[in-house]
Every structure is written in C-alpha cells, then in structure tokens.
C-alpha positions as MATLAB code, in Angstrom:
seq = 'MRRNRGLLTSVVACLTIFFIVFNSKSTIEIANDSASGIEKPYVREQDVRKDQKYRYVTPSLAELAARGNLPKSNEHILMLTRVPEAGGELFVLILQRLQGYNAFKHIRLPPGDHGLLSSLQEELLVEEISNIIRQEAIPLSFDGDVRFFNFSKFGRQSPSFISLVRNPVECRFFISRYRERRRNTPEGRAIPMFCGQDPRCTEVNSKWALERAKTNIIEWYPVVGVLDCLEQSIDLFERKFPYFFRGAKQIYQKIQLKKKRLSDPTLALKSQERYTFYKYFEDEVEFYEWIKIRLLNATLIDIEENYYS';
ca = [
     111.174  201.205  -31.925;
     112.898  202.985  -29.100;
     109.935  205.358  -28.564;
     107.622  202.410  -28.481;
     109.790  200.739  -25.783;
     109.900  203.916  -23.734;
     106.121  204.298  -23.943;
     105.554  200.904  -23.016;
     107.834  201.291  -20.012;
     105.928  204.383  -18.887;
     102.588  202.711  -19.240;
     103.682  199.645  -17.078;
     105.186  202.121  -14.415;
     101.886  203.871  -14.291;
      99.840  200.607  -14.046;
     102.339  199.418  -11.147;
     101.803  202.708   -9.254;
      98.088  202.517   -9.684;
      97.787  198.984   -8.430;
     100.013  199.843   -5.379;
      97.791  202.785   -4.378;
      94.607  200.607   -5.134;
      95.941  197.717   -2.780;
      96.877  200.219   -0.055;
      93.475  201.798   -0.071;
      91.737  198.475   -0.028;
      94.048  197.284    2.857;
      93.124  200.406    4.888;
      89.317  199.929    4.316;
      89.387  196.186    5.306;
      91.203  197.139    8.426;
      88.717  199.812    9.326;
      85.886  197.467    8.611;
      87.615  194.718   10.959;
      87.960  197.265   13.693;
      84.395  198.530   13.419;
      83.296  194.824   13.389;
      85.102  194.328   16.900;
      83.732  197.536   18.327;
      80.086  197.084   17.610;
      79.575  193.946   19.645;
      81.435  195.498   22.536;
      78.901  198.335   22.549;
      75.962  196.016   22.451;
      77.469  194.012   25.275;
      77.683  197.114   27.357;
      74.165  198.096   26.580;
      72.871  194.644   27.830;
      74.748  194.971   31.050;
      73.353  198.477   31.702;
      69.943  197.021   31.131;
      70.426  194.214   33.484;
      71.559  196.519   36.125;
      67.999  197.818   36.368;
      66.287  194.541   36.154;
      68.092  192.600   38.733;
      69.159  193.334   42.320;
      72.860  192.740   42.088;
      75.825  194.408   43.765;
      75.775  196.948   41.031;
      72.777  198.565   42.716;
      75.161  199.911   45.349;
      76.867  201.909   42.525;
      73.446  203.222   41.272;
      72.352  204.144   44.745;
      75.516  206.123   45.097;
      74.775  208.107   42.004;
      71.214  208.822   43.386;
      69.433  206.714   40.879;
      68.062  204.174   43.291;
      66.591  204.651   46.957;
      68.358  202.856   49.567;
      64.985  201.360   50.918;
      62.356  199.758   48.880;
      58.965  200.862   50.132;
      57.251  198.075   48.234;
      58.989  195.420   50.455;
      58.559  195.249   54.246;
      60.655  193.542   56.869;
      58.893  193.220   60.250;
      61.443  192.469   62.994;
      59.540  191.031   65.958;
      60.513  192.066   69.361;
      59.404  189.397   71.876;
      56.022  189.949   73.495;
      55.508  193.335   71.928;
      52.661  192.628   69.520;
      54.537  191.445   66.592;
      52.453  188.254   66.025;
      49.317  190.584   65.976;
      50.833  192.464   63.183;
      51.785  189.257   61.350;
      48.216  188.022   61.591;
      46.879  191.391   60.249;
      49.373  191.147   57.201;
      48.300  187.522   56.466;
      44.666  188.428   56.419;
      45.390  191.572   54.261;
      47.682  189.903   51.654;
      44.814  188.816   49.321;
      42.872  192.048   49.794;
      45.674  194.198   48.978;
      47.333  191.988   46.449;
      50.660  191.321   48.166;
      52.470  188.334   49.556;
      53.554  187.691   53.128;
      56.589  185.515   53.786;
      57.607  184.098   57.322;
      61.319  183.557   57.793;
      62.434  180.443   59.652;
      62.218  180.645   63.428;
      65.357  182.049   65.118;
      66.391  182.861   68.605;
      66.932  186.470   68.512;
      70.705  185.765   68.859;
      73.711  187.327   67.163;
      74.457  186.485   63.596;
      77.956  186.175   62.290;
      79.039  188.189   59.385;
      78.616  185.018   57.095;
      75.262  184.215   58.519;
      74.086  187.748   58.053;
      75.306  187.694   54.392;
      73.502  184.391   53.686;
      70.284  185.673   55.131;
      70.556  188.785   53.079;
      71.190  186.730   49.923;
      68.294  184.342   50.805;
      65.791  187.223   50.928;
      67.318  189.009   47.935;
      66.781  185.636   45.959;
      63.121  185.575   47.103;
      62.642  189.134   46.079;
      64.013  188.345   42.557;
      61.600  185.298   42.366;
      58.432  186.873   43.524;
      56.204  189.680   42.299;
      56.176  192.707   44.559;
      54.717  194.041   46.937;
      56.188  191.540   49.424;
      56.296  191.508   53.146;
      58.384  189.421   55.509;
      58.569  188.831   59.241;
      61.189  187.276   61.429;
      62.436  186.997   65.124;
      65.710  188.454   64.159;
      67.712  191.484   65.051;
      68.223  194.303   62.574;
      70.541  193.181   59.735;
      72.002  195.625   57.117;
      71.347  194.980   53.426;
      73.397  197.868   52.302;
      76.462  196.396   53.955;
      76.324  193.733   51.280;
      75.503  195.897   48.402;
      71.760  195.125   48.330;
      68.766  197.359   48.314;
      67.145  197.240   51.771;
      63.473  196.651   52.399;
      61.572  199.103   54.613;
      61.986  197.762   58.100;
      59.006  198.062   60.630;
      58.509  196.778   64.051;
      56.511  197.239   67.301;
      57.662  197.836   70.979;
      55.930  197.990   74.413;
      56.468  199.508   77.741;
      59.143  197.311   79.407;
      57.644  198.112   82.768;
      54.415  196.413   81.579;
      55.742  193.501   79.745;
      55.045  190.232   81.553;
      57.821  188.463   79.650;
      60.276  191.157   80.706;
      59.222  191.272   84.377;
      59.342  187.495   84.790;
      62.924  187.369   83.291;
      63.761  190.145   85.761;
      62.341  188.148   88.676;
      64.265  185.122   87.692;
      67.528  187.133   87.993;
      68.192  186.682   84.246;
      69.057  190.079   83.906;
      72.051  189.732   81.590;
      70.105  187.826   78.961;
      68.861  189.895   75.846;
      65.510  188.193   75.949;
      62.663  190.566   75.881;
      64.818  193.628   75.584;
      64.163  195.969   72.740;
      67.569  197.771   72.302;
      69.442  194.511   71.102;
      66.728  193.981   68.422;
      67.396  197.511   66.873;
      71.015  197.794   67.504;
      71.914  194.787   65.209;
      74.496  192.150   65.089;
      77.445  193.865   66.996;
      78.164  191.850   70.294;
      78.246  195.224   72.051;
      74.469  195.474   71.393;
      73.802  192.789   74.041;
      75.278  194.745   76.826;
      72.800  196.030   79.455;
      72.558  199.751   79.901;
      75.147  200.531   77.150;
      74.952  204.044   75.795;
      76.734  202.817   72.615;
      73.937  200.161   72.169;
      71.177  202.736   72.865;
      72.522  205.370   70.264;
      73.178  202.696   67.745;
      69.608  201.370   68.068;
      68.276  204.961   67.598;
      70.456  205.552   64.534;
      69.182  202.413   62.822;
      65.564  203.325   63.545;
      66.083  206.904   62.151;
      67.805  205.538   58.884;
      66.111  202.140   58.293;
      62.624  202.148   60.235;
      60.048  204.717   58.788;
      57.739  203.610   61.463;
      58.124  201.775   64.645;
      54.652  201.129   66.327;
      53.928  201.167   70.151;
      51.742  198.544   71.607;
      50.269  200.973   74.087;
      49.262  203.199   71.175;
      48.282  200.507   68.822;
      45.375  202.361   66.962;
      47.477  205.438   66.276;
      50.318  202.970   65.195;
      47.952  201.222   62.856;
      46.763  204.514   61.366;
      50.278  205.646   60.749;
      51.404  202.380   59.041;
      48.184  202.492   56.925;
      49.123  206.097   55.666;
      52.752  205.342   55.249;
      52.349  201.920   53.645;
      48.850  201.696   51.991;
      49.969  198.982   49.824;
      50.166  196.715   52.834;
      47.957  198.040   55.581;
      44.904  199.464   53.762;
      42.045  198.064   56.012;
      44.241  197.064   58.903;
      42.110  199.070   61.301;
      39.019  196.986   60.500;
      41.002  193.725   60.820;
      42.331  194.871   64.025;
      38.855  195.781   65.426;
      37.439  192.382   64.434;
      40.352  190.610   66.257;
      39.779  192.641   69.377;
      36.124  191.767   69.468;
      36.957  188.016   69.716;
      39.825  188.547   72.116;
      39.498  189.062   75.977;
      42.411  190.711   77.643;
      42.869  189.526   81.121;
      45.504  191.238   83.369;
      47.696  189.183   85.745;
      48.127  191.025   88.918;
      50.954  188.662   90.006;
      53.142  190.187   87.299;
      52.735  193.787   88.249;
      55.827  195.457   89.784;
      55.610  195.983   93.507;
      56.672  199.512   94.726;
      59.870  198.274   96.092;
      60.733  196.479   92.865;
      59.923  199.435   90.575;
      62.827  201.785   91.519;
      65.417  198.914   91.100;
      63.865  197.789   87.827;
      63.972  201.316   86.484;
      67.471  201.800   87.623;
      68.638  198.459   86.131;
      66.883  198.982   82.738;
      66.857  202.748   82.560;
      68.096  202.590   78.954;
      65.315  200.345   77.887;
      62.823  202.705   79.482;
      64.461  205.715   77.715;
      64.384  203.876   74.425;
      60.765  203.097   74.765;
      59.878  206.729   75.696;
      61.863  208.025   72.604;
      60.126  205.727   70.286;
      56.702  206.557   71.554;
      57.540  210.355   71.197;
      58.720  209.738   67.668;
      55.450  207.989   66.843;
      53.219  210.554   68.239;
      55.176  213.396   66.554;
      54.992  211.528   63.293;
      51.166  211.034   63.676;
      50.758  214.691   64.459;
      52.805  215.737   61.403;
      50.971  213.280   59.144;
      47.520  214.618   60.360;
      48.633  218.172   59.575;
      49.978  217.206   56.130;
      46.663  215.517   55.368;
      44.692  218.572   56.505;
      46.505  221.091   54.441;
      46.859  218.927   51.322;
];
C-alpha cells in the first residue's frame, strides 16, 4: 500500500513538472509570436515611406540629394526668368508654339514687378510651383518676371533655370530710365534678376551683387542666352534641352519674317553720354560681357563635342 502511494506521488510530481515546462514553453512562443506581429507592420510601414520618397517631391528629397541619389536640378522642368526688354517674351512665344509639337506643357506664372520677395513669399512661390509639378506630367516649362529664387533653400528639387540678356548700352528701356535719372531703380538691370532676393542685390555697382549673380548662373543656369547672339543661343538651348527646344530655330525664323525691326535713333547714346553711362553701370556691362563669353565658349565646346562624338 505504501509502495502504491509512493508511486502515485512520483507520477503526480512528474506530471506537475511536465505541465510547468510545457506552459513555460507555450508562453515563450506566444510572446515571440506577439513580438514578431508588432515588428512586421513596422517594417512594411518603413517600406512604404521609402517608396513615397521617390514618388513625391517632399523635403526628404534634400536627404536623397545629399546622398547623391537625386540631381539638384531637374532637366525636364525649365524655369525662364525674364529680364525686362531682353527677349524673354520672344522665348515664351517659341515655347508656347513648341509645347504641342514636343509634348510638354508651358505655364505662365502670375505677373510680378521684379521686386524682392520676402522669405515667406519665396517659400510660398516654391510650394506653389512644386504643387503644380506634382499635379502635371513632365516635361514642364514655366516663365515669370521674377528674380532668381532658390528651391534647394526649402528642400525642393530645383528646375533648370534659363534666361536671356541683352547689351545694356543698346537697351532702349535701360537708356530711357537712365535719361530720366532713375538710376537707383532696379528696372531693366540684369544683375538683380540673377542675384536673387537679398536686399543687397538691388545696389548699383555692387561687387557683392555681381559675384552673387555669377555664382547663381554657374550653379543653376545651364544656359543664359544673349539677344545679340540669338541664333547661337537658340542652337545651344536646342542641344542642351531638346525636349523643349527641338524645332525652335524654325519657329524663330518664321517669327522674324513677319517682324520688322525699326531702330530708334533718339535712344542711341550720344558720345558725351556714353562715358558717363559706362562708368555708372560698369558692373552691368561687365556682367553682360561675362555672360556673352560664357555663351560663346559653351557653343564652341558643344560644337567640338558633337564633331568628335
């Protein structure tokens, strides 16, 4: 009898130990399953976010650009900043006529006054254009009478900026402002348009503004055309941006056949005025000459590359 009781006690003890071990193992497995169930959605959520970074123009693009995964400028989006009386409207007309032929869309920004934008206004303009880019199919081109504004400052990918300038000595608008003694106004001057939104950009004969304008052109403007070398400018635009300017030369020639260019001798600088004009706007003249040399050098390099390719 005692032996049966001892045997029964041993069996009960073994069963108790077995159930304890079994329950412990089950608890561990359930805990592991629960942990993996929390982890998997987190991983999937991260995958979705990574995918969205490449689909939408968001501030995270700045991080991608820093890693070298995204160019700072989009060659399929153009931004034409128009300098007063420098041929910008002619380029707008060419782009408007080519948009159907080359399958892109041209958008005109609301009229401005070439004035300075506050930091908030600049950010709102960048956001407005970025929203349009998200909604429309690219290629896209824009134009506006606005000074250079920096998309990267607000974590956005920049369009490729383009523009056109002319010789200030031959600009009727510029000379008329000079004769009216409105020398301190930024109207007609090219440097403020490329220098940007800093108040120092409006100063006449400012070396800081001149160098800032050159820096912005080198960094953000692949091509700046020159009205006095318009055919070479159009050729270079067509080679650099064929998505937009293929056929531009033919459009320009058709426009020229319908347009008669009449000179106004009353707006030519007199000999006594020329020295004073050059002296007062020497930075504008230097800036124009620098852009012209840059254009001609780029044209020669492009011709050589096409010849040897």
